[in-house]
Biotite code that builds the C-alpha atoms (Angstrom):
import biotite.structure as struc

atoms = struc.array([
    struc.Atom([-2.177, -32.488, -8.530], chain_id="A", res_id=1, res_name="MET", atom_name="CA", element="C"),
    struc.Atom([-3.044, -28.858, -8.240], chain_id="A", res_id=2, res_name="ALA", atom_name="CA", element="C"),
    struc.Atom([-0.817, -26.573, -5.860], chain_id="A", res_id=3, res_name="ARG", atom_name="CA", element="C"),
    struc.Atom([-2.276, -25.028, -3.179], chain_id="A", res_id=4, res_name="PHE", atom_name="CA", element="C"),
    struc.Atom([-1.253, -21.476, -2.786], chain_id="A", res_id=5, res_name="ARG", atom_name="CA", element="C"),
    struc.Atom([-1.707, -19.722, 0.815], chain_id="A", res_id=6, res_name="PHE", atom_name="CA", element="C"),
    struc.Atom([-0.074, -16.891, 2.587], chain_id="A", res_id=7, res_name="GLY", atom_name="CA", element="C"),
    struc.Atom([0.711, -15.922, 6.450], chain_id="A", res_id=8, res_name="VAL", atom_name="CA", element="C"),
    struc.Atom([-0.398, -12.225, 7.268], chain_id="A", res_id=9, res_name="THR", atom_name="CA", element="C"),
    struc.Atom([2.075, -10.607, 9.807], chain_id="A", res_id=10, res_name="ARG", atom_name="CA", element="C"),
    struc.Atom([0.501, -8.383, 12.091], chain_id="A", res_id=11, res_name="TYR", atom_name="CA", element="C"),
    struc.Atom([-3.035, -8.314, 10.654], chain_id="A", res_id=12, res_name="PRO", atom_name="CA", element="C"),
    struc.Atom([-3.845, -6.021, 13.321], chain_id="A", res_id=13, res_name="GLY", atom_name="CA", element="C"),
    struc.Atom([-1.518, -3.192, 12.290], chain_id="A", res_id=14, res_name="VAL", atom_name="CA", element="C"),
    struc.Atom([-2.152, -3.661, 8.733], chain_id="A", res_id=15, res_name="LEU", atom_name="CA", element="C"),
    struc.Atom([-5.793, -3.491, 9.561], chain_id="A", res_id=16, res_name="ASP", atom_name="CA", element="C"),
    struc.Atom([-5.447, -0.308, 11.163], chain_id="A", res_id=17, res_name="ALA", atom_name="CA", element="C"),
    struc.Atom([-3.182, 1.286, 8.416], chain_id="A", res_id=18, res_name="ILE", atom_name="CA", element="C"),
    struc.Atom([-6.044, 0.431, 5.900], chain_id="A", res_id=19, res_name="GLU", atom_name="CA", element="C"),
    struc.Atom([-9.022, 1.793, 7.997], chain_id="A", res_id=20, res_name="ARG", atom_name="CA", element="C"),
    struc.Atom([-6.823, 4.918, 8.662], chain_id="A", res_id=21, res_name="GLN", atom_name="CA", element="C"),
    struc.Atom([-5.852, 5.571, 4.749], chain_id="A", res_id=22, res_name="LEU", atom_name="CA", element="C"),
    struc.Atom([-9.186, 4.052, 2.987], chain_id="A", res_id=23, res_name="ALA", atom_name="CA", element="C"),
    struc.Atom([-11.836, 4.140, 5.388], chain_id="A", res_id=24, res_name="PRO", atom_name="CA", element="C"),
    struc.Atom([-14.521, 3.386, 2.589], chain_id="A", res_id=25, res_name="ALA", atom_name="CA", element="C"),
    struc.Atom([-12.217, 0.255, 1.591], chain_id="A", res_id=26, res_name="GLY", atom_name="CA", element="C"),
    struc.Atom([-10.176, 0.192, -1.714], chain_id="A", res_id=27, res_name="GLY", atom_name="CA", element="C"),
    struc.Atom([-7.080, -0.269, -0.006], chain_id="A", res_id=28, res_name="LEU", atom_name="CA", element="C"),
    struc.Atom([-4.734, -3.180, 0.705], chain_id="A", res_id=29, res_name="THR", atom_name="CA", element="C"),
    struc.Atom([-1.937, -3.482, 2.954], chain_id="A", res_id=30, res_name="CYS", atom_name="CA", element="C"),
    struc.Atom([0.636, -6.186, 3.115], chain_id="A", res_id=31, res_name="SER", atom_name="CA", element="C"),
    struc.Atom([4.232, -7.145, 4.617], chain_id="A", res_id=32, res_name="LEU", atom_name="CA", element="C"),
    struc.Atom([6.529, -8.763, 2.600], chain_id="A", res_id=33, res_name="GLY", atom_name="CA", element="C"),
    struc.Atom([10.215, -8.717, 1.272], chain_id="A", res_id=34, res_name="ALA", atom_name="CA", element="C"),
    struc.Atom([11.114, -6.121, 4.114], chain_id="A", res_id=35, res_name="GLY", atom_name="CA", element="C"),
    struc.Atom([8.694, -3.761, 2.607], chain_id="A", res_id=36, res_name="ARG", atom_name="CA", element="C"),
    struc.Atom([5.290, -2.655, 3.445], chain_id="A", res_id=37, res_name="VAL", atom_name="CA", element="C"),
    struc.Atom([3.080, -2.624, 0.320], chain_id="A", res_id=38, res_name="HIS", atom_name="CA", element="C"),
    struc.Atom([-0.013, -0.301, 0.044], chain_id="A", res_id=39, res_name="LEU", atom_name="CA", element="C"),
    struc.Atom([-2.537, -0.744, -2.858], chain_id="A", res_id=40, res_name="VAL", atom_name="CA", element="C"),
    struc.Atom([-5.330, 1.475, -3.965], chain_id="A", res_id=41, res_name="LEU", atom_name="CA", element="C"),
    struc.Atom([-7.871, 0.019, -6.439], chain_id="A", res_id=42, res_name="ARG", atom_name="CA", element="C"),
    struc.Atom([-10.181, 1.466, -8.293], chain_id="A", res_id=43, res_name="GLY", atom_name="CA", element="C"),
    struc.Atom([-10.007, 5.327, -7.438], chain_id="A", res_id=44, res_name="VAL", atom_name="CA", element="C"),
    struc.Atom([-8.834, 6.303, -10.988], chain_id="A", res_id=45, res_name="GLY", atom_name="CA", element="C"),
    struc.Atom([-5.306, 7.401, -9.080], chain_id="A", res_id=46, res_name="ALA", atom_name="CA", element="C"),
    struc.Atom([-3.563, 6.004, -12.634], chain_id="A", res_id=47, res_name="THR", atom_name="CA", element="C"),
    struc.Atom([-4.999, 9.048, -14.352], chain_id="A", res_id=48, res_name="ARG", atom_name="CA", element="C"),
    struc.Atom([-4.019, 11.811, -11.542], chain_id="A", res_id=49, res_name="TRP", atom_name="CA", element="C"),
    struc.Atom([-1.101, 14.248, -12.730], chain_id="A", res_id=50, res_name="SER", atom_name="CA", element="C"),
    struc.Atom([2.403, 12.979, -11.676], chain_id="A", res_id=51, res_name="ALA", atom_name="CA", element="C"),
    struc.Atom([2.526, 15.577, -8.905], chain_id="A", res_id=52, res_name="ASP", atom_name="CA", element="C"),
    struc.Atom([-0.732, 14.394, -7.533], chain_id="A", res_id=53, res_name="ALA", atom_name="CA", element="C"),
    struc.Atom([0.307, 10.884, -7.221], chain_id="A", res_id=54, res_name="GLN", atom_name="CA", element="C"),
    struc.Atom([3.704, 11.744, -5.849], chain_id="A", res_id=55, res_name="ILE", atom_name="CA", element="C"),
    struc.Atom([2.013, 14.091, -3.197], chain_id="A", res_id=56, res_name="ALA", atom_name="CA", element="C"),
    struc.Atom([-0.755, 11.273, -2.001], chain_id="A", res_id=57, res_name="HIS", atom_name="CA", element="C"),
    struc.Atom([1.976, 8.454, -2.352], chain_id="A", res_id=58, res_name="ALA", atom_name="CA", element="C"),
    struc.Atom([4.073, 10.154, 0.181], chain_id="A", res_id=59, res_name="LEU", atom_name="CA", element="C"),
    struc.Atom([1.146, 11.116, 2.267], chain_id="A", res_id=60, res_name="GLU", atom_name="CA", element="C"),
    struc.Atom([0.190, 7.608, 2.566], chain_id="A", res_id=61, res_name="MET", atom_name="CA", element="C"),
    struc.Atom([3.691, 6.333, 3.533], chain_id="A", res_id=62, res_name="ALA", atom_name="CA", element="C"),
    struc.Atom([3.807, 8.798, 6.105], chain_id="A", res_id=63, res_name="ARG", atom_name="CA", element="C"),
    struc.Atom([0.564, 7.872, 7.494], chain_id="A", res_id=64, res_name="ALA", atom_name="CA", element="C"),
    struc.Atom([1.449, 4.412, 7.518], chain_id="A", res_id=65, res_name="ALA", atom_name="CA", element="C"),
    struc.Atom([4.901, 5.064, 9.088], chain_id="A", res_id=66, res_name="ARG", atom_name="CA", element="C"),
    struc.Atom([3.149, 6.842, 12.129], chain_id="A", res_id=67, res_name="ALA", atom_name="CA", element="C"),
    struc.Atom([0.777, 3.933, 12.638], chain_id="A", res_id=68, res_name="VAL", atom_name="CA", element="C"),
    struc.Atom([3.945, 1.253, 12.551], chain_id="A", res_id=69, res_name="LEU", atom_name="CA", element="C"),
    struc.Atom([6.125, 3.595, 14.833], chain_id="A", res_id=70, res_name="ALA", atom_name="CA", element="C"),
    struc.Atom([3.178, 3.826, 17.245], chain_id="A", res_id=71, res_name="ALA", atom_name="CA", element="C"),
    struc.Atom([2.522, 0.124, 17.858], chain_id="A", res_id=72, res_name="ASP", atom_name="CA", element="C"),
    struc.Atom([3.834, -1.259, 21.200], chain_id="A", res_id=73, res_name="ALA", atom_name="CA", element="C"),
    struc.Atom([5.870, -4.441, 19.630], chain_id="A", res_id=74, res_name="ARG", atom_name="CA", element="C"),
    struc.Atom([9.592, -3.981, 18.704], chain_id="A", res_id=75, res_name="ALA", atom_name="CA", element="C"),
    struc.Atom([9.255, -6.084, 15.483], chain_id="A", res_id=76, res_name="PRO", atom_name="CA", element="C"),
    struc.Atom([6.401, -4.198, 14.155], chain_id="A", res_id=77, res_name="VAL", atom_name="CA", element="C"),
    struc.Atom([8.050, -0.645, 15.075], chain_id="A", res_id=78, res_name="ARG", atom_name="CA", element="C"),
    struc.Atom([11.223, -1.547, 12.770], chain_id="A", res_id=79, res_name="VAL", atom_name="CA", element="C"),
    struc.Atom([8.909, -1.732, 9.722], chain_id="A", res_id=80, res_name="HIS", atom_name="CA", element="C"),
    struc.Atom([8.623, 1.961, 10.146], chain_id="A", res_id=81, res_name="ALA", atom_name="CA", element="C"),
    struc.Atom([11.844, 2.417, 8.999], chain_id="A", res_id=82, res_name="GLN", atom_name="CA", element="C"),
    struc.Atom([11.782, 0.336, 5.883], chain_id="A", res_id=83, res_name="HIS", atom_name="CA", element="C"),
    struc.Atom([10.552, 1.455, 2.207], chain_id="A", res_id=84, res_name="ALA", atom_name="CA", element="C"),
    struc.Atom([7.093, 1.329, 1.378], chain_id="A", res_id=85, res_name="ILE", atom_name="CA", element="C"),
    struc.Atom([5.621, 0.533, -1.845], chain_id="A", res_id=86, res_name="VAL", atom_name="CA", element="C"),
    struc.Atom([2.651, 2.541, -2.843], chain_id="A", res_id=87, res_name="VAL", atom_name="CA", element="C"),
    struc.Atom([0.702, 1.052, -5.885], chain_id="A", res_id=88, res_name="ARG", atom_name="CA", element="C"),
    struc.Atom([-2.279, 2.510, -7.891], chain_id="A", res_id=89, res_name="TYR", atom_name="CA", element="C"),
    struc.Atom([-4.437, 0.154, -9.537], chain_id="A", res_id=90, res_name="GLU", atom_name="CA", element="C"),
    struc.Atom([-7.294, 0.902, -11.974], chain_id="A", res_id=91, res_name="ASP", atom_name="CA", element="C"),
    struc.Atom([-9.361, -1.360, -14.424], chain_id="A", res_id=92, res_name="VAL", atom_name="CA", element="C"),
    struc.Atom([-11.558, 0.246, -17.184], chain_id="A", res_id=93, res_name="ALA", atom_name="CA", element="C"),
    struc.Atom([-13.605, -1.126, -20.417], chain_id="A", res_id=94, res_name="VAL", atom_name="CA", element="C"),
    struc.Atom([-12.723, 0.330, -23.793], chain_id="A", res_id=95, res_name="THR", atom_name="CA", element="C"),
    struc.Atom([-13.862, -0.545, -26.991], chain_id="A", res_id=96, res_name="GLY", atom_name="CA", element="C"),
    struc.Atom([-14.798, -3.921, -25.348], chain_id="A", res_id=97, res_name="GLY", atom_name="CA", element="C"),
    struc.Atom([-11.452, -4.555, -23.988], chain_id="A", res_id=98, res_name="CYS", atom_name="CA", element="C"),
    struc.Atom([-10.542, -4.957, -20.056], chain_id="A", res_id=99, res_name="ASP", atom_name="CA", element="C"),
    struc.Atom([-7.617, -2.339, -19.805], chain_id="A", res_id=100, res_name="VAL", atom_name="CA", element="C"),
    struc.Atom([-5.569, -2.550, -16.544], chain_id="A", res_id=101, res_name="ARG", atom_name="CA", element="C"),
    struc.Atom([-3.380, 0.532, -15.479], chain_id="A", res_id=102, res_name="ALA", atom_name="CA", element="C"),
    struc.Atom([-1.123, 0.379, -12.703], chain_id="A", res_id=103, res_name="HIS", atom_name="CA", element="C"),
    struc.Atom([1.780, 3.262, -11.179], chain_id="A", res_id=104, res_name="TRP", atom_name="CA", element="C"),
    struc.Atom([3.910, 2.016, -8.649], chain_id="A", res_id=105, res_name="GLU", atom_name="CA", element="C"),
    struc.Atom([6.168, 4.462, -6.317], chain_id="A", res_id=106, res_name="CYS", atom_name="CA", element="C"),
    struc.Atom([8.861, 3.190, -3.795], chain_id="A", res_id=107, res_name="VAL", atom_name="CA", element="C"),
    struc.Atom([8.971, 5.825, -0.951], chain_id="A", res_id=108, res_name="VAL", atom_name="CA", element="C"),
    struc.Atom([12.423, 5.160, 0.352], chain_id="A", res_id=109, res_name="PRO", atom_name="CA", element="C"),
    struc.Atom([13.243, 4.773, 4.291], chain_id="A", res_id=110, res_name="THR", atom_name="CA", element="C"),
    struc.Atom([13.348, 8.256, 5.771], chain_id="A", res_id=111, res_name="PRO", atom_name="CA", element="C"),
    struc.Atom([16.739, 9.914, 6.285], chain_id="A", res_id=112, res_name="ALA", atom_name="CA", element="C"),
    struc.Atom([18.025, 9.357, 10.097], chain_id="A", res_id=113, res_name="ARG", atom_name="CA", element="C"),
])
């Protein structure tokens, strides 16, 4: 028997607001899970950026996501602004007829209190 996989999205309105703010043209997926906010940016070539550019962009994305979370009226949402944020870049290319997948991930720690 096949197993069905499904997930429950917590606070979809807030996650959509973060996605619209950080990537209005699309390509960003935002989710909450395991006590962290996960931001996944796909198909923008970010895995080929310099390390300094990747870190700067990841920190800016985390700052913007925290601002949206902190501005929400609900306390359970605001608490997520104090959690670590995972920023992941994913790119796909075809090289020599092969599907090549690259990813880069950064866990932005909680802000100092």
